[in-house]
C-alpha positions in Angstrom: -4.4 -23.7 40.2 -6.4 -26.0 37.9 -4.9 -27.0 34.6 -7.3 -25.1 32.4 -7.2 -22.0 34.7 -3.4 -22.0 34.3 -3.6 -22.3 30.5 -6.2 -19.6 30.1 -4.3 -17.2 32.3 -1.2 -17.4 30.0 -0.6 -14.2 27.9 -1.5 -14.3 24.2 1.8 -13.8 22.2 2.0 -12.2 18.8 5.5 -11.3 17.7 5.6 -8.2 15.4 7.0 -10.1 12.4 5.3 -11.5 9.3 6.4 -15.0 10.4 7.6 -16.3 13.7 8.9 -19.6 15.1 8.9 -21.4 18.5 12.2 -19.7 19.4 10.4 -16.3 19.5 7.7 -17.5 21.9 7.9 -17.9 25.7 6.8 -21.5 26.5 5.1 -22.5 29.7 4.9 -26.0 31.2 1.6 -27.3 32.5 0.3 -30.7 33.6 -0.8 -32.7 30.6 -2.4 -36.0 29.8 -1.3 -39.1 31.7 0.8 -37.0 34.1 2.9 -35.6 31.3 4.2 -32.0 31.4 3.2 -30.2 28.2 5.0 -27.2 26.7 2.3 -24.8 25.7 1.8 -21.2 24.4 -1.1 -19.1 23.3 -1.1 -17.2 20.0 -3.9 -15.5 18.0 -5.7 -18.2 16.0 -5.4 -16.0 12.9 -1.6 -16.3 13.1 -1.3 -20.1 13.2 -0.2 -20.1 9.5 2.5 -17.5 10.3 3.8 -19.8 13.1 3.7 -22.9 10.8 5.7 -21.0 8.1 8.2 -19.6 10.6 8.7 -23.0 12.1 9.2 -24.5 8.6 12.0 -21.9 7.9 14.3 -23.4 10.5 17.8 -22.5 9.5 19.4 -25.5 11.2 16.8 -28.0 9.8 14.6 -26.5 7.1 11.4 -28.4 6.5 7.7 -28.1 5.9 4.8 -29.0 8.3 1.7 -30.7 6.9 -1.7 -31.4 8.6 -1.5 -35.0 9.7 -4.9 -35.0 11.4 -7.7 -32.5 11.9 -11.0 -32.5 13.8 -13.4 -29.6 13.4 -16.8 -29.1 15.1 -19.4 -28.3 12.5 -20.7 -24.7 12.7 -24.3 -25.8 13.0 -23.7 -28.2 15.8 -24.9 -27.1 19.2 -22.4 -27.4 22.0 -22.0 -26.7 25.7 -19.5 -23.9 26.3 -17.3 -25.8 28.7 -13.8 -24.6 29.6 -12.0 -27.6 28.0 -14.3 -27.8 24.9 -12.5 -27.7 21.5 -13.8 -26.1 18.3 -10.9 -27.3 16.2 -8.0 -29.7 16.7 -5.1 -29.8 14.2 -2.0 -32.0 14.3 1.0 -30.6 12.4 3.8 -33.0 11.6 7.1 -32.5 9.9 6.8 -33.6 6.3 9.8 -36.0 6.7 7.6 -38.1 9.0 6.0 -39.8 10.7 6.5 -42.8 8.4 10.1 -44.0 7.7 10.6 -45.3 4.2 14.3 -45.8 4.6 15.7 -49.3 4.6 14.6 -50.9 7.9 12.3 -48.0 8.7 8.9 -48.3 10.4 5.8 -47.6 8.3 2.4 -47.3 9.9 -0.3 -49.9 8.9 -2.3 -48.6 5.9 -5.8 -47.4 6.6 -8.7 -49.0 4.9 -9.0 -46.1 2.4 -5.3 -46.1 1.5 -4.5 -47.1 -2.1 -0.8 -48.1 -2.5 1.1 -46.3 -5.2 2.7 -48.2 -8.0 5.8 -46.0 -8.1 6.9 -44.8 -4.7 9.4 -42.5 -6.3 11.1 -40.0 -4.0 9.6 -41.5 -0.9 12.9 -42.6 0.7 13.9 -38.9 0.5 10.7 -37.5 1.9 9.5 -39.9 4.6 12.4 -40.5 7.0 10.6 -41.1 10.3 10.9 -37.6 11.8 9.1 -37.3 15.1 8.8 -33.5 15.3 5.2 -32.4 15.6 2.9 -30.0 17.5 -0.8 -29.7 18.2 -3.0 -26.7 17.7 -6.3 -26.4 19.6 -9.0 -23.8 19.2 -11.0 -23.6 22.4 -14.6 -22.9 22.9 -13.8 -20.6 25.8 -11.4 -18.4 23.6 -12.3 -18.9 19.9 -9.9 -16.2 18.8 -6.9 -17.9 20.5 -4.9 -21.0 19.5 -3.4 -23.2 22.1 -0.1 -24.7 20.8 1.2 -27.9 22.5 4.8 -28.5 21.3 6.6 -31.4 23.1 8.5 -33.1 20.2 10.4 -30.1 18.8 13.6 -32.0 17.7 13.9 -33.2 14.1 15.1 -36.7 14.9 13.8 -40.2 14.3 12.7 -42.7 17.0 16.3 -43.6 17.7 17.0 -39.9 18.5 19.3 -39.4 15.5 19.1 -36.6 12.9 17.0 -37.9 10.0 17.2 -34.9 7.6 18.8 -31.6 7.2 22.5 -30.6 7.3 23.2 -32.7 10.4 22.1 -35.9 8.6 25.1 -37.0 6.6 23.0 -39.5 4.6 20.8 -36.8 3.2 23.6 -35.1 1.3 22.7 -34.6 -2.3 19.0 -35.2 -1.8 16.0 -33.0 -1.1 16.1 -34.1 2.5 19.3 -32.0 2.8 17.2 -28.8 2.5 13.4 -29.2 2.6 10.7 -31.4 1.1 9.1 -28.7 -1.1 10.1 -25.5 -2.8 9.8 -22.2 -1.1 6.6 -20.1 -1.2 8.5 -17.4 -3.2 9.5 -19.8 -5.9 6.0 -21.3 -6.0 4.5 -17.9 -6.5 7.0 -17.1 -9.2 6.2 -20.3 -11.1 2.4 -19.9 -10.8 2.7 -16.2 -11.9 4.8 -17.0 -14.9 2.4 -19.8 -15.9 -0.7 -17.6 -15.5 0.8 -14.9 -17.8 1.5 -17.4 -20.5 5.2 -18.4 -20.1 5.8 -22.1 -21.1 7.0 -24.8 -18.8 10.1 -25.4 -21.0 11.1 -21.7 -20.7 10.7 -21.6 -17.0 12.9 -24.7 -16.5 15.5 -23.4 -19.0 15.9 -20.1 -17.1 15.9 -22.0 -13.8 18.6 -24.4 -14.9 20.7 -21.6 -16.3 20.7 -19.8 -12.9 21.6 -23.0 -11.0 24.5 -23.6 -13.4 25.8 -20.0 -12.9 26.0 -20.5 -9.2 27.9 -23.8 -9.5 25.2 -26.3 -8.7 22.3 -26.8 -6.2 22.7 -25.1 -2.8 19.1 -24.8 -1.5 15.8 -26.5 -1.9 14.6 -24.2 -4.7 17.6 -25.3 -6.9 16.1 -28.9 -6.9 13.0 -27.7 -8.8 11.9 -30.5 -11.2 10.3 -30.3 -14.6 7.6 -32.7 -13.3 6.5 -30.2 -10.6 6.2 -27.3 -13.0 4.3 -29.5 -15.5 1.9 -30.5 -12.8 1.2 -26.9 -11.9 0.6 -26.0 -15.5 -1.8 -28.9 -15.9 -3.8 -27.9 -12.8 -4.1 -24.3 -14.2 -5.2 -25.5 -17.6 -7.9 -27.8 -16.1 -9.2 -25.4 -13.6 -12.4 -23.4 -14.2 -14.0 -20.3 -12.7 -17.5 -21.6 -13.1 -17.9 -23.9 -10.1 -21.7 -23.8 -10.4 -24.2 -22.5 -12.9 -25.6 -20.2 -10.3 -23.2 -17.3 -10.0 -23.8 -16.7 -6.3 -23.3 -20.3 -5.4 -20.1 -20.4 -7.5 -18.7 -17.4 -5.6 -19.6 -19.0 -2.3 -17.7 -22.2 -3.3 -14.7 -20.1 -4.3 -14.7 -18.4 -0.9 -14.9 -21.7 0.9 -11.9 -23.0 -1.1 -9.8 -19.8 -0.7 -10.3 -18.8 2.9 -6.7 -17.5 3.2 -7.4 -15.0 0.4 -10.6 -13.6 1.8 -10.6 -10.9 4.6 -14.3 -10.1 4.4 -17.3 -11.9 2.9 -21.0 -11.3 3.2 -23.6 -12.9 0.9 -26.7 -11.2 -0.2 -29.4 -10.8 2.5 -32.6 -8.9 2.9 -30.8 -5.9 4.4 -27.1 -6.1 3.2 -25.6 -6.4 -0.3 -23.0 -8.9 -1.5 -19.5 -7.8 -0.3 -16.3 -9.7 -1.0 -12.8 -8.5 0.2 -9.9 -10.3 -1.5 -6.3 -10.0 -0.2 -3.6 -12.6 -0.8 -0.8 -13.2 1.7 1.6 -11.3 -0.7 -0.7 -8.3 -0.8 -0.9 -8.2 2.9 2.8 -8.2 3.1 3.0 -5.3 0.7 0.4 -3.4 2.7 2.4 -3.8 5.9 5.7 -2.9 4.2 4.7 0.1 2.1 1.6 1.2 4.0 3.2 1.7 7.4 3.7 5.5 7.7 2.8 5.7 4.1 -0.3 6.3 1.9 -3.2 4.1 1.1 -5.2 5.1 -2.0 -8.7 4.2 -2.9 -9.5 3.5 -6.6 -13.3 3.1 -6.6 -15.8 2.1 -9.3 -13.4 0.4 -11.8 -15.4 -1.4 -14.5 -18.8 0.2 -13.6 -20.0 0.1 -17.2 -18.7 -3.4 -18.1 -18.5 -5.6 -15.1 -21.4 -7.1 -13.1 -20.0 -5.6 -10.0 -17.4 -2.7 -9.9 -14.0 -3.2 -8.3 -12.8 -1.1 -5.4 -9.0 -1.2 -5.3 -6.8 -0.3 -2.3 -3.4 0.7 -3.5 0.0 1.5 -1.9 3.1 2.9 -3.5 6.4 1.0 -3.6 9.9 2.5 -3.3 9.6 3.7 -7.0 6.2 5.3 -6.2 4.4 2.9 -8.5 1.0 1.6 -7.4 0.6 -1.9 -5.9 -2.9 -3.2 -5.3 -3.1 -4.6 -1.7 -6.8 -5.4 -1.6 -9.8 -5.7 -3.9 -13.4 -5.2 -2.7 -16.3 -6.4 -4.9 -19.7 -5.1 -4.1 -22.7 -3.6 -6.0 -22.8 -0.6 -3.7 -20.7 1.1 -1.1 -22.9 2.3 1.8 -21.5 3.8 5.0 -22.2 0.9 7.2 -20.7 -1.6 4.7 -17.5 0.4 4.3 -17.0 0.5 8.1 -17.3 -3.3 8.4 -14.9 -4.3 5.7 -12.4 -1.6 6.6 -12.5 -2.7 10.2 -11.8 -6.3 9.0 -8.9 -5.2 6.9 -7.4 -3.1 9.7 -7.7 -6.0 12.2 -6.0 -8.3 9.8 -3.1 -6.0 9.4 -2.8 -5.3 13.1 -2.9 -9.0 13.8 0.5 -9.2 11.9 1.9 -5.9 13.0 0.3 -4.1 16.0 2.4 -1.0 15.4 1.3 -0.5 11.8 -0.1 2.9 11.1 -1.1 4.9 8.0 0.1 8.4 7.3 -2.8 9.2 5.1 -5.8 7.8 3.1 -6.6 9.2 -0.4 -10.1 8.9 -1.8 -11.4 9.6 -5.3 -15.1 9.9 -4.5 -16.8 12.7 -2.7 -19.3 10.2 -1.3 -16.6 8.2 0.4 -17.2 7.5 4.1 -14.6 9.9 5.5 -15.8 9.3 9.1 -15.4 5.6 8.8 -11.8 6.0 7.3 -10.8 8.3 10.2 -12.4 6.0 12.8 -10.7 2.9 11.5 -7.3 4.0 10.3 -7.0 7.1 12.6 -5.3 9.1 9.9 -6.0 12.2 7.8 -7.9 12.0 4.5 -7.0 13.6 1.1 -9.0 13.7 -2.1 -7.7 12.8 -5.6 -9.3 14.6 -8.5 -7.7 12.5 -11.3 -10.9 10.6 -12.3 -12.9 13.8 -12.9 -10.1 15.6 -14.7 -9.6 12.5 -16.9 -13.3 12.3 -17.8 -13.4 16.1 -18.6 -10.4 15.8 -20.8 -11.6 12.8 -22.8 -15.0 14.3 -23.4 -13.6 17.7 -24.3 -11.3 16.1 -27.0 -14.2 14.1 -28.3 -16.9 16.8 -28.4 -14.9 19.9 -29.3 -12.9 20.0 -32.5 -11.2 23.4 -32.1 -8.0 23.0 -30.0 -8.0 26.7 -29.0 -11.5 26.4 -27.6 -10.6 23.1 -25.9 -7.6 24.8 -24.3 -9.7 27.7 -23.1 -12.3 25.4 -21.6 -9.7 23.2 -19.8 -8.0 26.3 -18.5 -11.2 27.7 -17.1 -12.2 24.4 -15.4 -8.7 24.2 -13.9 -8.9 27.7 -12.5 -12.3 27.0 -11.0 -11.1 23.8 -9.3 -8.0 25.6 -7.9 -10.0 28.5 -6.5 -12.3 26.1 -4.8 -9.4 24.1 -3.3 -7.9 27.4 -2.0 -11.1 28.3 -0.3 -12.1 31.4 -2.3 -14.5 29.8 -4.8 -17.8 28.1 -4.8 -19.9 26.1 -7.3 -21.0 29.4 -8.8 -17.8 29.4 -10.8 -19.1 26.5 -12.9 -22.3 28.5 -13.5 -20.2 31.3 -14.9 -18.2 28.8 -16.9 -21.3 27.4 -18.6 -22.6 30.9 -19.4 -19.3 32.0 -21.0 -19.0 28.8 -23.2 -22.6 28.4 -24.2 -21.5 28.0 -27.8 -19.8 24.7 -27.2 -23.1 22.9 -27.0 -22.0 19.2 -27.1 -19.6 19.5 -24.2 -22.0 21.7 -22.2 -24.8 19.1 -22.6 -22.5 16.4 -21.4 -21.3 18.6 -18.5 -24.8 19.5 -17.4 -26.1 16.0 -17.6 -23.2 14.2 -15.9 -21.3 16.6 -13.7 -23.6 19.5 -12.8 -25.7 17.4 -10.4 -22.5 16.3 -8.6 -20.8 19.7 -8.4 -22.1 20.4 -5.0 -20.6 17.2 -3.5 -17.3 17.8 -5.3 -17.1 21.4 -4.2 -17.7 20.5 -0.6 -15.1 17.8 -0.7 -12.4 20.0 -2.4 -13.0 22.7 0.1 -12.7 20.4 3.2 -10.1 17.8 2.1 -6.5 18.5 1.0 -5.8 17.8 -2.7 -3.6 14.9 -3.7 -0.4 15.5 -5.7 0.1 15.3 -9.4 2.4 12.3 -8.9 -0.3 10.5 -7.1 -2.7 11.3 -10.0 -0.1 10.0 -12.5 0.5 6.8 -10.6 -3.3 6.1 -10.2 -3.9 6.7 -13.9 -1.1 4.3 -14.8 -2.6 1.7 -12.4 -6.0 2.2 -13.8 -4.7 1.6 -17.3 -2.7 -1.5 -16.2 -5.8 -3.0 -14.5 -7.8 -2.4 -17.7 -5.2 -4.1 -19.9 -4.8 -7.1 -17.6 -8.4 -7.7 -16.7 -10.7 -6.6 -19.5 -8.9 -8.6 -22.3 -11.3 -11.5 -22.7 -12.6 -12.5 -26.2 -15.9 -13.7 -24.8 -17.4 -10.5 -23.3 -20.2 -12.3 -21.7 -17.9 -13.4 -18.8 -17.8 -9.8 -17.6 -21.4 -10.4 -16.2 -20.3 -13.2 -13.9 -18.9 -12.4 -10.5 -17.1 -15.8 -10.2 -15.1 -15.0 -13.3 -14.0 -11.7 -11.8 -13.0 -13.2 -8.5 -11.0 -15.9 -10.2 -9.3 -13.6 -12.6 -8.3 -11.1 -9.9 -6.9 -13.8 -7.7 -4.9 -15.6 -10.4 -3.9 -13.8 -13.6 -4.2 -10.1 -12.5 -2.5 -10.9 -9.2 0.3 -12.6 -11.1 1.0 -9.6 -13.3 1.4 -7.3 -10.3 3.5 -9.8 -8.4 5.8 -10.0 -11.4 6.1 -6.2 -11.5 7.9 -6.5 -8.2 10.0 -9.6 -9.2 13.6 -8.6 -9.6 14.3 -11.3 -12.2 11.4 -10.5 -14.6 13.8 -9.2 -17.2 14.9 -12.8 -17.9 11.5 -13.3 -19.5 11.4 -9.9 -21.4 11.2 -11.6 -24.8 7.9 -13.3 -23.8 6.2 -10.2 -22.5 2.8 -9.2 -23.8 1.2 -5.8 -23.8 -0.6 -6.4 -20.5 2.7 -7.5 -18.8 4.4 -4.2 -19.8 5.2 -2.2 -16.7 7.3 0.8 -17.5 7.6 4.2 -15.9 4.7 6.4 -14.9 4.2 9.8 -16.7 5.7 11.6 -13.6 8.8 9.4 -13.7 9.2 9.9 -17.5 8.9 13.7 -17.0 11.9 13.7 -14.7 14.0 12.2 -17.4 13.3 14.9 -20.0 16.1 17.6 -20.0 15.2 21.3 -19.9 16.9 21.7 -23.2 14.0 19.7 -24.8 11.4 22.2 -23.7 10.5 25.4 -25.5 7.9 27.9 -24.3 6.3 30.1 -26.9 3.5 32.4 -25.6 0.4 30.4 -24.8 1.8 27.0 -25.5 5.0 25.0 -25.1 6.8 22.4 -27.1 8.5 19.2 -25.7 10.7 16.9 -27.8 9.5 13.2 -27.8 12.2 11.1 -26.0 11.6 8.0 -28.1 11.4 9.8 -31.5 13.6 12.9 -31.4 12.1 14.1 -34.7 8.7 14.5 -33.1 7.7 17.5 -31.1 4.6 17.6 -28.9 2.7 20.9 -28.5 1.1 21.7 -25.1 -1.7 24.3 -24.8 -2.1 26.0 -21.4 1.3 24.6 -20.3 1.2 26.0 -16.8 -1.6 23.7 -15.5 -2.3 20.0 -15.2 -5.5 20.8 -17.2 -3.3 21.4 -20.2 -3.9 19.8 -23.6 -1.2 17.7 -25.3 -1.3 16.1 -28.7 0.4 12.8 -27.6 -1.6 9.5 -27.5 -1.5 9.2 -23.7 -2.9 12.6 -23.2 -5.7 12.0 -25.8 -6.9 9.2 -23.5 -7.4 11.8 -20.8 -4.3 11.1 -18.8 -1.6 13.3 -17.4 1.3 12.8 -19.8 5.0 13.4 -19.2 5.0 16.4 -21.5 2.4 18.3 -19.5 4.2 17.5 -16.2 7.5 18.5 -17.6 6.1 21.8 -18.8 4.8 22.5 -15.4 8.0 21.6 -13.7 10.0 23.7 -16.2 7.9 26.8 -15.7 8.0 26.5 -11.9 11.7 26.1 -11.9 11.9 29.3 -13.9 9.6 31.0 -11.4 7.1 31.8 -14.2 4.1 30.4 -12.4 2.8 30.1 -8.8 3.2 27.0 -6.7 0.7 24.2 -6.9 -2.6 24.0 -5.0 -1.0 21.3 -2.7 1.9 23.6 -1.9 -0.6 26.4 -1.1 -2.5 24.1 1.3 0.8 23.0 2.9 1.7 26.6 3.5 -1.8 27.4 4.7 -1.5 24.6 7.3 1.8 26.0 8.6 0.2 29.5 8.8 -2.7 28.1 10.8 -0.3 26.4 13.1 1.7 29.6 13.5 -1.4 31.6 14.1 -2.2 29.8 17.4 -2.6 31.8 20.6 0.7 33.3 22.0 0.6 31.2 25.1 0.6 28.0 23.1 3.8 28.5 21.2 4.6 24.8 21.1 2.6 24.6 17.9 4.5 27.5 16.3 7.8 25.9 17.3 6.8 22.7 15.8 5.6 24.4 12.5 8.9 26.2 12.1 11.1 23.2 12.9 9.0 21.0 10.7 9.2 23.3 7.7 13.0 23.8 8.2 13.6 20.0 8.4 11.5 19.3 5.3 13.3 21.9 3.3 16.7 20.4 4.4 15.5 17.0 3.2 14.4 18.4 -0.2 17.6 20.3 -0.6 19.5 17.1 0.0 17.7 15.3 -2.8 17.2 18.2 -5.2 20.4 20.0 -4.7 21.2 23.4 -3.1 20.7 25.2 -6.3 16.9 25.3 -5.9 17.0 27.0 -2.5 16.4 30.5 -3.8 13.5 29.4 -5.9 12.0 27.7 -2.9 12.3 30.8 -0.8 10.6 32.8 -3.5 7.7 30.3 -3.5 7.4 30.6 0.2 7.4 34.3 0.1 4.9 34.3 -2.8 2.5 32.1 -0.9 3.0 34.1 2.3 2.3 37.4 0.5 -1.1 36.1 -0.6 -2.1 35.5 3.0 -1.1 38.8 4.6 -1.2 37.2 8.1 0.4 38.8 11.1 1.7 36.8 14.0 1.5 38.1 17.5 4.1 37.1 20.0 3.9 37.0 23.8 5.2 40.6 24.0 2.5 41.9 21.7 5.1 42.5 19.0 4.1 41.7 15.5 5.9 40.7 12.4 4.5 39.5 9.0 4.6 36.0 7.7 7.2 37.0 5.2 9.5 37.7 8.2 8.6 34.3 9.6 9.6 32.8 6.2 12.9 34.7 6.3 13.3 33.1 9.8 12.7 29.7 8.2 15.3 30.2 5.5 17.8 31.7 7.9 17.3 28.8 10.3 17.7 26.3 7.5 20.9 28.0 6.2 22.4 28.0 9.7 21.6 24.4 10.6 24.4 22.0 10.8 24.9 18.8 8.8 23.7 16.7 11.8 20.3 18.2 11.8 20.8 20.5 14.8 19.7 24.1 14.4 21.8 27.1 15.3 21.3 28.0 19.0 21.2 31.7 18.2 18.5 31.3 15.6 16.4 28.9 17.7 16.7 31.2 20.7 15.5 34.1 18.7 12.5 32.3 17.2 11.5 30.7 20.5 11.8 34.0 22.3 9.6 35.7 19.7 7.1 33.0 20.2 7.0 33.8 23.9 8.6 30.5 25.2 12.1 29.3 25.5 14.7 32.0 26.3 17.5 29.7 27.3 18.1 26.6 25.3 20.3 25.1 28.0 17.2 24.9 30.2 15.0 23.6 27.4 16.4 20.1 26.8 13.1 18.4 27.8 10.9 20.7 25.8 9.0 18.7 23.1 9.5 21.3 20.4 13.3 21.3 20.9 13.3 17.5 20.6 11.5 17.8 17.3 14.0 20.4 16.1 17.0 18.2 16.9 15.6 14.8 16.1 15.1 14.1 12.4 13.5 10.7 13.2 10.9 12.3 15.4 10.1 15.0 12.8 10.0 12.5 10.0 7.5 10.4 11.9 5.4 13.5 12.4 5.8 14.6 8.8 4.9 11.2 7.4 1.6 11.6 9.3 1.1 15.2 8.2 2.3 15.3 4.6 2.6 13.3 1.5 5.1 14.7 -0.9 4.6 15.1 -4.6 7.6 13.7 -6.4 9.2 12.8 -3.1 6.5 11.0 -1.1 6.6 9.8 2.4 7.9 6.5 1.1 11.4 8.0 0.4 11.9 11.3 2.1 10.6 10.0 5.4 11.9 6.5 4.9 13.8 6.4 8.2 10.8 7.3 10.3 11.3 5.7 13.7 9.7 8.1 16.0 6.3 8.5 17.4 3.3 10.0 15.6 2.4 13.6 16.4 -0.9 12.6 17.8 0.7 10.1 20.1 3.7 12.2 21.2 2.2 15.6 21.8 -1.5 15.2 21.3 -1.5 18.4 19.4 -4.4 17.5 17.1 -6.9 17.8 20.0 -5.9 21.3 21.0 -5.5 23.0 17.7 -7.8 26.0 17.0 -7.6 25.1 13.3 -9.5 22.3 11.7 -8.1 18.8 11.1 -8.2 19.3 7.3 -6.2 22.5 7.5 -3.0 20.6 8.5 -3.8 17.1 7.4 -1.8 15.0 5.0 -1.2 17.8 2.7 0.1 16.5 -0.6 2.3 18.2 -3.1 5.7 19.6 -2.1 7.6 18.9 -5.2 4.9 19.2 -7.9 6.4 22.6 -8.6 6.0 23.6 -5.0 8.6 23.6 -2.2 10.8 21.2 -4.1 11.2 22.9 -7.4 9.6 26.4 -7.5 
């Protein structure tokens, strides 16, 4: 076999980790130049940086690789597509070589362009003649693949002796003992602190204190110098966002200089608008970490009235259910074809890192969102979040109507209309009746007719076809929206808002730094230097969970909640049973869902005074639709029963067994509204309430290991017309789901997002296969996809707390 035929026939390797080294690759030997035998491997070209970082993090000999030489064929150059043609050639060398500045070491002759430095300080510790290097070639025949040639993989000098790292005894006490530069995590920490305004002296003081506490330097980060931090601060101070007077040219120059932060870019053309997708390496890691089997939320149209181009944020929730932006898309408009292109680019970038990555659900906040594109790219269910509309209604209502009782009546009526539409028994005519009944409130009705009446048809259609996101999701998105506003729109010179290059630079530097510091465990060390825009406390939902029931008092049509910061202040909530309630606190006056409203809802649902949430209703409706499948296809019923039982067990484990009775009442209440009868294989019928009793009975009889009682499962399975002997049903898929929490959690993380207990924590141990992959149920269901999609909202007064 010819040499290049042998190379191109090698498999392309992409280990499923964020970074990987040569030890994780299978190397092949082929005939090289001058009759040498080369060690080669093929990896995706997009993952070359991952390989370089992984190879630098060598535990036995930590180092850093730099680009010693590079040759790149210009894009406009015509070339013949020959098999051995090279688009790009990169030589990576260990940063402790190739020159040797130690005493008696060999230094290469200086090039004509080399200017000798007056003070070669630190060079004996950084240039020690290391021969370790590898070559990366991007071939014309396979532009998406990188050929790695790695022959010199030992960190030794030309004499074959260790020249740095723990094995080199002469490097003890110097930077050569660890690595030539600080880690990427420390670099990000320093840059973030500098961007938010922390001084160089403060950073070094805190760093030196931490090194002293641990008894001296023990890694490369402990050798951080004041000079390095000062140099970074100087580069930030001298940088400018305006790379050119022409805004479009300036953005193009920024993109050229920050290729690793751009996942999609298209400049203006005759047919397509300007689109720029920004995602840093840290954001990509957060998307992979928290987005896998989790939720991805779209926050569209931020800054429409102030910025030149609005910001479209993609957000995930961390372990505390707080929003982390994982991508920003800047474009003047969002057309269907445009959305599909940048979503595909984002999805491919994630899958290049982790081929097994999969979303559980995608939440949109715009009825015009390209649902088909989302389902095509991410292959997950889609929910809709109503927080933006509710917030706009609330703010305008407070502003345009002075009578609180009238405001409360209007808000209650709007909430009832939305809930009826979500439950499928209402249309846009409900808003017509609303406008007729409140004709006296002229100011608000004029606003409502001008802004929202033309959009009601789109919103009604979206609310009827897509599951509604939870109250906790709304609370988190409102908090993220407020944080982004504080951290971005705080310039003294308002004219910069009309430049796209300022927006791109601000997002990639200062705003990114704030959100990075939100996840930094040691941020409390700098608490005394925080500004308002750095403040990152609890969301309203999290605050509501900390309010004791004793601080809530319900009196007729309103409730009172004691302020947790000022115990002498009591907040009054009108229409306390709905998220469309009115509260007199400052956060609610801004249109947001405050902790007092959320606590009132939770309190009333715990008492059984109000019905479960819309999200809970949709969840139960989905289970009913699954149970209502034809008798011969009882696999769906078995899955619905086992899934509901397992979810209840998980919620009981977190919320305590005391809420079990209230949950059963909520199930029966929802079931009674349906009045559906299930027909089994023997043509015997029983109502859904009986099926709910079966669920509760099954849950009560299940063991601590997650296995259901054989008698109960036999009875339910027999009524469904399938399994009559559990001993012969070991291989049945439904039984596997009943007895395997991992499999059920994987299915549930695709089907549901919980309110108050999202898929990020209830289904944190998901290790099974997705329902569509394991059983292919979704293709055979008689019900629609949206009827059992990612239905959000167990705990927002639903299954978890009602």
